Backbone as a ProteinNet text record, in pm:
[ID]
protein_1_A
[PRIMARY]
MKIDHGFQQLGDYLTGAKNPRKKPPAYEWQDLALSLIKELGVPGFKRSAIFKIAKEMPKNAVLNALNDTKELCKTGEKWKYFFKVIDNYNAGIKKDADPAPKA
[TERTIARY]
-2681.1	-2632.6	-2486.6	-2400.3	-2257.8	-2226.9	-2126.2	-2081.2	-1969.5	-1978.3	-1877	-1764.1	-1645.3	-1529.2	-1445.8	-1487.6	-1410.4	-1297.9	-1199.2	-1086.1	-994.4	-945.7	-854.3	-729.9	-623.4	-499.5	-510.6	-459.5	-461.5	-377.8	-266.9	-180.6	-251.3	-334.1	-410.1	-506.8	-564.5	-660.1	-588.8	-473.8	-401.7	-335.3	-281.2	-212	-305.2	-426.8	-521.8	-485.9	-437.8	-395	-509.6	-630	-742.9	-799.1	-768.4	-816.1	-697.9	-612.1	-497.4	-543	-475.4	-508.8	-397.4	-436.8	-338.8	-300.6	-171.4	-126.4	-160.7	-214.8	-241.2	-110.4	-107.4	14.2	51.6	181.6	229.9	214.8	225.8	219.2	110.1	62.5	-44.4	2.1	128.6	179.2	182.6	200	199.1	59.6	-40.4	-178.3	-210	-161.3	-179.4	-112.8	8.5	81	7.4	-43	-116	-242.9	-311.3	-431.9	-396.5	-283.9	-239	-205.8	-135	-96.7	-220.2	-318.1	-440.6	-520.3	-533.9	-618.4	-557.8	-424.9	-359.2	-311	-315.9	-268.8	-118.8	-42.4	101.8	167.3	255.4	323.7	427.5	470.4	560.5	691.2	747.4	877.7	872.4	754.1	739.7	679.1	649.5	583.4	671.5	800.3	889.4	889.5	875.8	868.8	742.1	632.8	507.3	522.3	586.4	607.9	696.4	798	886.2	810	726	645.2	552.1	483.8	388.4	458.3	581.1	653.9	711.6	767.6	843.7	764.4	655.1	579.4	459.6	413	293.2	172.4	89.9	-25.4	-119.9	-141	-234.3	-182.2	-50.5	5.3	-14	4.9	-13.2	-159.5	-250.8	-393.1	-436.9	-381.7	-412.6	-362.7	-243.1	-188.6	-273.8	-321.7	-408.5	-538.7	-598.8	-723.4	-703.1	-591.2	-561.7	-543	-476.5	-454.7	-586.4	-674.8	-804.2	-887.3	-874.5	-953.9	-899.6	-768.2	-708.9	-674.8	-646.7	-605.1	-722.6	-791.1	-907.9	-869.9	-764.7	-721.1	-571.7	-523.9	-381.9	-348.7	-221.9	-173.7	-170.6	-257.7	-271.1	-147.4	-77.7	38.4	149.5	165.8	267.6	231.9	105.6	60.9	74.4	49	63	206.3	304.6	443.5	476.9	418.7	441.2	379.3	258.2	189	260.9	300.2	365.7	501.8	567.1	694.7	673.9	564.6	533	502.7	430.1	404	533.9	621.2	748.2	833.7	835.5	910.6	853.1	721.3	657.5	686.7	692.3	721.4	865.5	959.4	1099.4	1118.4	1046.4	1057.8	1008.9	898.7	844.8	931.5	997.9	1076.7	1212.4	1273.6	1405.3	1391.5	1441.8	1434.2	1530.9	1498.9	1581.9	1719.4	1825	1958.4	1977.8	2038.9	2062.9	2196.6	2196.7	2320.6	2373.4
-2345.2	-2466.1	-2485	-2506.7	-2523	-2664.4	-2672.7	-2802.6	-2851.1	-2974.3	-3032	-3088.3	-3029.3	-3074.3	-3174.4	-3213.3	-3306.3	-3233	-3308.9	-3249.1	-3176.6	-3059.7	-2981.6	-2950.7	-2925.8	-2889.3	-2746.5	-2721.1	-2587.7	-2491.1	-2538.7	-2454.9	-2405.2	-2490.7	-2449.2	-2337.1	-2345	-2243.4	-2110.5	-2115.4	-1993.1	-1926.5	-2005.2	-1946.6	-1915.8	-1963.8	-1938	-2014.9	-2136.5	-2216	-2239.9	-2249.2	-2274	-2144.3	-2033	-1903	-1806.4	-1824.2	-1734.2	-1592.7	-1495.5	-1354.9	-1289.9	-1204.7	-1130	-1005.2	-970.9	-847.9	-730	-625.1	-507.6	-436.2	-356.1	-281.4	-187.5	-170	-87.2	61.9	98.6	239.1	259.4	383	416.1	401	433.8	422.7	276.9	183.5	42.2	0	49.1	19.6	81	202.3	267.6	186.1	139.6	60.5	-70.2	-135.6	-260.2	-237.7	-125.8	-97.6	-63.9	5.3	33.7	-94.9	-185.2	-312	-390.4	-392.6	-467.4	-401.3	-271.2	-200	-194.6	-182.8	-170.3	-303.8	-409.1	-539.2	-540.4	-486	-474.1	-611.7	-649.1	-778.9	-777.2	-894.2	-908.8	-833.4	-825.7	-761.7	-609.3	-550.3	-404.7	-360.9	-453.5	-418	-334.3	-358.8	-278.9	-132.5	-108.8	28.8	98	24.3	81.5	118.3	31.3	62.2	185.6	198.4	315.3	443.2	437.1	553.7	593.3	494.5	523.2	579.7	538.4	585.7	725.2	751.4	874.2	991.1	964.3	1072.8	1110.6	1234	1274.2	1190.8	1160.9	1074	1134.2	1264.7	1326.5	1318.2	1325.3	1311.1	1169.2	1070.5	930.5	904.9	956.7	936.1	1008.7	1127.4	1198.8	1121.5	1065.3	985.4	860.6	800.5	683.5	720.4	831.4	875.6	908.5	974.8	1004.7	876.4	779.2	651	582.1	578.3	512.3	584.2	716.2	794.3	784.1	782.2	791	655.7	556.8	427	329.9	319.5	230.6	88.8	74.1	-58.7	-73.2	-193.7	-217.3	-234.7	-228.4	-249.3	-117.1	-105.3	20	51.9	-48.8	-21.5	48.7	17.7	84.9	232.3	257.4	395.4	472.8	406.3	471.3	519.1	437.3	478.3	600.7	610.9	729.3	853.1	837.6	951.6	996.1	900.6	936	998.8	960.9	1023	1170.1	1200.5	1340.4	1419.2	1358	1423.7	1447.2	1347.3	1357	1468.4	1483	1590.3	1726.2	1735.3	1860.6	1896.3	1797.1	1821.8	1869.3	1805.2	1845.8	1985.2	2015.9	2147	2255.8	2229.3	2326.8	2340.4	2231.8	2234.3	2300.1	2281.9	2339.1	2475.8	2579.2	2710.3	2716.8	2802.1	2815.7	2870.4	2810.3	2860.5	3002.1	3083.7	3223.4	3230.5	3290.4	3299.7	3440
2050.3	2109.7	2070.6	2167.8	2143.5	2096.4	2011.7	1961.6	2052	2094.9	2181.9	2095.6	2109.4	2033.8	2112.6	2226.9	2308.7	2379.8	2423.2	2493.4	2395.4	2436.5	2355.8	2437.4	2368.2	2434.2	2486.1	2605	2663.4	2578.9	2525.5	2442.2	2317.6	2256.2	2138.3	2172.6	2289.8	2333.4	2358.7	2423.7	2459.6	2338.9	2248	2133.1	2017.8	2025.7	1917.7	1792.3	1806.5	1691.4	1593.3	1644	1554.2	1496.6	1557.8	1510.2	1500.1	1399.9	1389.3	1355.7	1413.4	1390.3	1311.3	1216.8	1140.3	1218.2	1212.1	1274.6	1184.1	1240.1	1156.9	1124.1	1019	986.9	1101	1122.3	1232.7	1202.5	1075.4	1037.8	933.2	926.3	831.8	687.2	659.2	522.4	476	569	531	485.3	555.8	517.4	380.9	358.1	228.5	117.2	142.2	42	11.4	113.8	91.8	10.5	36.2	-42	-186.9	-209	-345.9	-420.1	-353.1	-415.1	-456.7	-369.1	-398.1	-510.8	-504.8	-601.4	-741.5	-748.7	-878.8	-934.8	-854	-899.7	-924.7	-830.6	-845.7	-832.7	-927	-916.7	-804.4	-764.7	-651	-662.8	-782.3	-796	-786.6	-784.3	-773	-639.4	-551.8	-426.6	-335.4	-336	-250.8	-295.5	-424.7	-474.8	-426.4	-419.9	-369.6	-221.9	-144.4	-3.2	13.2	-70.1	-63.9	-97	-199.8	-238	-124.6	-65.8	41	164.2	188	306.4	286.9	169.1	149.5	93.5	24.5	-36.3	50	38	113.1	72.4	170.9	147.1	43.6	49.5	-45.5	-188.9	-208.2	-342.9	-394.4	-307.3	-347.3	-382.5	-301.5	-328.4	-456	-479.5	-603.5	-725.3	-714.8	-825.1	-847.5	-740.4	-753.1	-822.1	-781.8	-844.9	-992.5	-1025	-1165.3	-1244.9	-1184.4	-1252.3	-1281	-1181.1	-1200.9	-1306.5	-1311.7	-1406.5	-1549.1	-1565.5	-1697.8	-1760	-1678.8	-1732.4	-1726.8	-1838.1	-1844.3	-1883.9	-1964.8	-2008.1	-1978.7	-1979.6	-1958.5	-1811.4	-1782.4	-1646.3	-1571.5	-1474.7	-1401.3	-1319.6	-1270.4	-1185.2	-1262.5	-1390.9	-1471.9	-1490.5	-1515.9	-1533.2	-1402.7	-1289.5	-1159.2	-1137.5	-1176.7	-1159.6	-1244.4	-1363.5	-1446.6	-1382.4	-1331	-1269.6	-1142.5	-1059	-932	-957.9	-1067	-1102.9	-1136.9	-1205.9	-1236.6	-1109.8	-1016.3	-888.8	-813.2	-815.1	-744.7	-803.8	-934.5	-999	-960.2	-949.9	-909.2	-764.8	-677.8	-536.6	-521.1	-589.8	-581.1	-638.7	-745.5	-808.9	-713.6	-641.9	-547.9	-423.8	-381.8	-260	-279.9	-395.8	-422	-485.8	-419.4	-483.2	-601.4	-695.6	-815.4	-775.8	-828.5	-794.6	-849.2	-765.8	-806	-876.9	-993.3	-1071.6	-1072.4
[MASK]
+++++++++++++++++++++++++++++++++++++++++++++++++++++++++++++++++++++++++++++++++++++++++++++++++++++++

């Protein structure tokens, strides 16, 4: 049985004022960054760094760093440990990508 709310404004019906919808992330890396922020409890002043990591690094490296963080950091602030782990991954990626200079 429907509830009668009386007369409503047409604009409210068309714009969805009573039922606002959230926009989904435009890119997959944004969704990854949002899940990292939520899972690690990242404070506001470090969120831009998480977005940069999710955008610039390979997804599998970010997920591996997240799994290592969850496995190794049982107490304390997980987001700080994540930055240490991802830095090690980043150093490994750069090392593999840059060939050794020939002397």
